[in-house]
N, C-alpha and C positions, 0 to 999 in steps of 0.2 A: 288879188294877193297883195298884202302890205308888208314890205320888208323894211325893218328899221334902218333909217339912214345913218350910216357910219362913215367916217373918213377912212381912207386907205390904211392909215396907221392903226386906227381902232379895229378895223376889220382884220388886219393882220394879227393883232394881239388875240382877237377872238379865235381865228383859225389856229394859232399856236396853242391856245388853251384846249381846244377840241382835239387837236392832234395829241397833245400830252395825255389826255384821258384815254383816247382810243389806242394809241400806239406806244405810249411811254415805256411800258415794261418790256415790250418786245424790241423796241428800238435800242434800249440800253443793253439788251442781251446780244443784239446783232446789228450794230450800226451799218456795217457793209451792205447787208441785205436791203436796208432802208435807203441807202444811197442809190442803189439800183432801182428800187421802187419809185423813189421820188424823181429820178431822172426820166423814167418812163412816164410819170405823171406830168412832168414839165413839157413833154412833147406837144401836147395839144390841150385845149380846154375839155375835150371829151375824155381824154385819158385822165385828166385831173378829176373830172366828175366821176368816172368809174372808180377811182381810188378813194373817194371821200363820201361814202355813204354816211359816215359819222357826222360830217358837216351838214349834209342834207337833212338828217333827222333832227339835229340840233336846231336848224332853221325852221323846220316844219313844226316843231313843238311850239314855236313862238308865233305861228300864223294861225288865225282862227280857221277851223276846219269842221264846222258843224254840218255842212251840207251833206246829205245822203247817209249820215251816220246815226245809228241808234244802238241799242244794247246788243243787237245782233250784228249788224254790218260793221260795227266798230271792233268786232272780235272774231275775225275769220283767219284761217291760215293764209299768210301772205309770203311772197317770195322774198321780199326784203331788199332786193337789189335789182329790181326789174328795169334794165335799160336795154337799148336796142341791140347790143352786142352779147347779151346773155341768152342767146337762142342758138340751138345747134342740133346735131344728130346724136342719137344713141341707139344701141341695140337693146331692146326691151327683153323681159324675162321669157317672152314667147318667141324670141328669135326674129322679131320684126325690126327693121330700121325705121325709127321715128324721128321726125323733126319737131322739136318743142322747146320749151324753156329748159335751160340747164343751170348748173352752178347754184346749189341751194344752201351755201354756207351761211347766208344771212337770213334764212327763213325763220319765221316766228308767227305769233298770233297778234293781229292788230287790225287797223282800219283798211278796208279793201281799197279805198281811194288813195292810200299812200303808194301802193304799187302803180296805180294808174298815173299819178302825178310824177313819180320818178321816171316812168317811161316817157311821158309826154315831154318832160324837160329834155330827155335825151334825144328826142326827135328834133326839138328846136336846135340843139347843138349840132347834130348831124346835118340838118338842113342848112345851118349857117356855114359849115365847112364846105358844103357843096354849092354855096353862093345862091341859095334859094331865097326868094323874097319873103317878107313877113306874111304876105297873103298866101303864098304857097305853103309855108309852114303851118299856118292856120288851117288850111284845107287838109293837110296830112294829119294833124292832131284830131280834127273832126272825123276824118276817115277811121282813125284808130278808135275813137269813142263810139262811132256808129257801129263798127264791126263788133266791138265788145258788147255793146248794148244788144245787138241783134242775136248774138250767140247766147248770151245770158238768158234772154227772153225765150229762145228756142229750148234751152235746157230746162227752164222753169215751167214751161207750159206745154211741152211736147207730149206725144202719145204716152211715153213713159218718162214723165218728168224726172229730171235729174240723172237719167241713164246716159252717161257719156258715150256708151257703146252705140247709141242711136246716131251719133254724129261722128264719123270716122276721123281718126287722127291724120296728121300729115305723113303719108307714107309714099313709097315709090309709085303707088297706084293712084294716089289722090293729090299729091302736091304738084305745084306748077312753078315756073320761073326759077328764081334763085334758090327757093326752098328745095325744088326738085334737083337743082344742080348740086346742092350740098349733100343731098341724100345719095346721088349718083357717085359723087366723090367718095363718100363714106363706103359705098359698096365696093369701090375699086381697091380699097385698103384691105390688108390681110393681117391676120394674127402673126404669120411668119415675118412679115415686114416689121412689125412692132418688135418682135423678139430679136430679130436681126440687128435692130438699132440699139438694143440695150444689153444683149447677152452674147455669149459665145459657147461653143462646145469644147469642153476640156475633159479628157479621160472618159469619153463616151457619155458625158452628162452635161446638161445645160447649166451654166453659171452666169452671174452678172459680169459684164465687162468692167474693167477698170477705167477710170477717167469718165468724162462726160457728166461730171457732177456727182458721181457715185462716191460715197465715203465708206471706207472699210471700217467695220465695227470691232471694238475690242470685245473680249469674251463676256465681260459683265453686261455690257449694253446689249449684246446679241441675246443673252439669256433673258433679259427683261423684255425685249421685243417679242421673243418666242412665247413668253408667259402671257403677254398682252394678246398675242394671236390666239392662244388657247381660250382666253376670255371672250374674244370676238366670236369664235365659233358658236358660242352659246347664244348669241343674239341673232343668228341666222334663222329664217323660217324653215320649216320642215321641207318645203319644196326645193330648197337650195342644197339639201344634204343627201342627194341621191346617190353619190358615189364617194365613200369615205377616202379613197385613195387620192381624190382630187385635192385634198387638203394636206398632202405630204409636202413639207417645206424643203426646197432644194437650196435656197440661198437667201440671204438678207443683206441689204446695204442701207446706209443712211443717205439722206438727201437734205438739202437746205432750201426752203422755199424762197424764191426771189422774185416772184411775179407780183403784179400790182396788188392782188388780193391776199397773197400768202407770204409776204415778206416776214422773215424772222421765225416762221413757224417750223419747228423741227418735224421731219417726216421720214419715213422709211419705205423702201420697196421690198416686197417679199415675192419670191418666185415659187410657184406651186406646180404640182405634177400635172394638173389639168385632167380632162376626162378620159384620157387613154395613155398608154405607155409611149405613144409617139411624141417625139420631142417638139413637133411643131404645134402641139396642142397645149403646151404649157401656158400658165396664166400668171400675169403680174398683177398684184394688188398693191395699193399704197395704204399706209397707216399714217395719218396726219393729225397733229394737234388741232382740235377744233377751236374756233375763235368765238368770243362773245359777239353776238350780232349787234350791229349798230342800233337797230330799231329797239332792242330790248331795254336799252338805257332810258327809253322814253315811253315805255309801257309799264304801268304800275300795277297791273292785274296780278295779285298774289297767286291766283290759281295757275296761271301760266308759269310763273317762276317755280312753283312747287311741283309742277307736272314732270319736269325733266331732271334726270339724275345728274347730268352734266352736259357740256356743250356738244360732245360727240353724240350722245343720246338725242339731244334736241335736233341736231342736223339730220340725223337718219329718220327720226319719226316725222319731221317736217317734210322731208323729200318723199317718204312713202305716202304721206297724206296728199301731197300736191302732184305727184307724178304717178300715173297709172302704170302698172307693170314695171316697177323700178328695177334697177340693176340687181340681179339675184345675189351678187357678192356684197351688197350694201349692208353694213353692220357697224357696231361701235365697240369700244373697249376703253380701258384706262391704262395709262403709262405714267409713272412718276406722279400719280395723283391727279393728272389732267385727262379730261375726256378726249378721246380720239375718234376720228372718222375713219372708216375703212371702206374702200370700194375698189373696183377693178380699174387698172390703167387700160382704158378701152382702145382697141385698135380701130374702132369705128366712129370716133368722135371728130366731127368736123364743125367748126363754128361758122355762123353766117358771116360771109365776107362782104362788107359794104363798099369795098374800094371800087368795084366795077358796076355798082348800082347807081346810076346817075340820072337816068331819064325820070322825070317827075311821075309819069304814069306807072313806070315800073316800081319806083319807090312807094307809090300809093298802094299798089297791089300787095307788096310785101308787108307794109304797115297794116293793112286790113287783115292779112293772114295772122300777123302777130297779135292783133286785137282779139281774133277768134281763139288763138292759142292761150292768151291770158285768161279769157273767160272760161275756157275748158279747164285750165289749171285751178282756178278758184272754185269751180263747180265740183271738181274731183274731191276736194278736201272739205267734207262736211260730216253730217251725222252717220253717213254710210261708209266713211273712210276707215273705220276701226278705232277712231280716237274721239268718240262722241262726248267724252268727259269735258273736253275743252270747247268743242263746237257742236252742241247737241241740237242742231237744227239744219235745215236744208239751206246751204249757202246761197245757191243760185236763186231760190225763191225769195230769200231775204233781200238780196241785192236787186233783183228784178222789181220787187215792190218799192224799194227805196227810190230807184231811178224813175219808176212810173209816176211817182209823186211830183216830179219836175223834169219832164223829158227835155224840155227846151234848154234848161239850164245846165244839163249834164255836160254837153260838149263845151259850153261856155266856160265853166270853171277850169277845165283842162287846158283850153286855149289860153286863158289868162295866165294860168300858172306856168305853162310851157314858156311863153315869151318872157315873163318876169324872171323866172328862175334860170332860164337859159342865159339871159343877160347877166344875172348875178354870178353864175358859174364862170362866164368869160372874164368878168372883172376879178373874181377870186383867183382864177388861174394866173393872171398877171401878177397879182399880189403875192401868190405863192412862189412864183418864179423868182421874184425879187427877194423874197425872204430866203429862199434856198441858195441862190447865187451869191448872196451877201453874207452867208454864214450865220443866219439868225435862227436856224432851227436847232434847238438844244440837243446835244448828243451826237450830232454829225460832225 
């Protein structure tokens, strides 16, 4: 990897330019949300890396990346923000608790190696925070590359090539270690617990509680949200429309996104009847303005741009392509001319917690599992995913063939990138902190 040499001042100006392109409009609309976002990013180099996919792809565009890419492997469904903390649990449409990749806000169509490089650099950053040596970090990245390669090859050449059902997902029956721990934690959670934290019973009916970030809506805004909800219902698959009463709206509140990835994005929570009259079966869904994925600014394919109605549509189509048996509440709509993502506020979502994963052997086992999960995700999104107009070929076979052409070099390119970009991100983090603390970020 060759990164152009810049002084701290020059790199700072570059970072500010990229931030202005990626965040400028939202930051101007809600500076307070971005102050929260940036303070979270200032906490560590990894937090900074999580919040700066825009900078990552800006840099990647200026780094030669011809290895393993051709007309097929350069145009597959990718996650877009694949780092070590974007994995966790969800309840799939068949009622199974699954551990896999989550958070598809940045998903798009692009080179499969971009996902792998973003993950590899995150391994270097996590390894550095845990005081692992460069040699240990190298071994971890090679473990990830090897597990990914092995799973892709199995999917491409198995008895039923490309059939991901032949390789079981990470469930309560198949997962081990911290992945199993996350699934067990998710199983201990309940819908009632979620509802109790967000709602209350008033006049024999459930309503959202005041406070806790909830914003009461005026009549005009409420009307617009309900109209957007009606549009959302039209995007759900037939299998999700089994009981019409499930879509009776009980209450609506506004929320303001202040997380690392959702700063400044207006969103709404909608309380629904659920699958029975019992109050503990009520469902909370969120409606959130979808964002432009960072990777899309560096992909010039006109077919990809023309395929999506708006960013809400893109996010949902991408998630359905990449995630087998996705959330049955997943859909899209429009509000005030902007594409919106709609999904359930799940009571069963638990993110992978790295804070207590410290032993090198345990870290390596987790990294290997995440490599297998990455391969399964890439393989799910191909000519059999229902969106063959964009990816009209078997993803796993194309990737398998590309890697087979240079088996030895596959791990090498990820190791080299991980160390180089990990160091770059640590330096950028310090530059960013200095920009922020000295009041040099416009609009704050």
